[in-house]
N, C-alpha and C positions, 0 to 999 in steps of 0.2 A: 504494500500500500504506500502511496506517495505521502510525504509529510509536507505540511504547510511550512513555508519559509517566512510568511508574514501574515499580518492581520491588520484590520483597520481599527485605530483607536479613536473613538468618537468624542466630541466635545461633551456630550452628556455623561460620559464616564468621568471626565474631570470634574464636572459639576457634582456628581454623586460623591466624590471624594472630599469635597470642600468641608473643612471643619474637623477632619479626622486628625487624631494625634499622629505624630511621626511613626510610631510603631504600627498603628492601625493602617496608616497610609501604605507602608511597606508591605504588609500582609495583603492588603486589598489590591495593590498594583501587581503583586506576584500572582494573585488569583486570576486577574484579568489576563495577564501574559500567558500563564500556563493553560488556561482554558482556550484562549485565542489561538495558541499554537498547537496544543496537544489534545484539546478537548478533555482534559482531566478536571473533574469537579473538585473545587477547593474545599478544604476543611477549615471553615472560618468560625469565629465566635458568633453567637446568634445575631447580634446587632449588625455586624458586617455581612453576615450571610443574607440577611433580609435586604440590605442595600444591593448586594451583588445580584440576587435573584430578581429583585424588582426593577433595577435600573440598568443592568449590564447583560445578564444572561440571555434575555430574549433576542437582543441584537446580535450577540456573539453566536448564538445557536442558529439564527437565520443566516448569518454569514457562512457558517459551517455547511448548512444545507446547500447554499449556492455554490460553494467550493466543490462539494461532492458532485453536484450536477455537472459542473464544468469538467471535472475529472472523468466522469462517465462519458461525456461527449468526446473526450480525447481518446477513447478506446478502453475505458474501464479503469477501475482502481487497481493498483498493483500491490 
């Protein structure tokens, strides 16, 4: 299977992170990057998990679906 080399980071993700403490910001940013590149669900504290699933996950998942469709048009996933 092909691996994604990039993903789109939306302005809304940045807005969702406003007001986070530095340690929370780091965990949240890592969650976005890991899901965006590897589709690995994050293990976040409840407050951060709510923000991730409400504000970031739907767009990241939609981007994954689009990426998979493009890969299939190129001859299937490997």
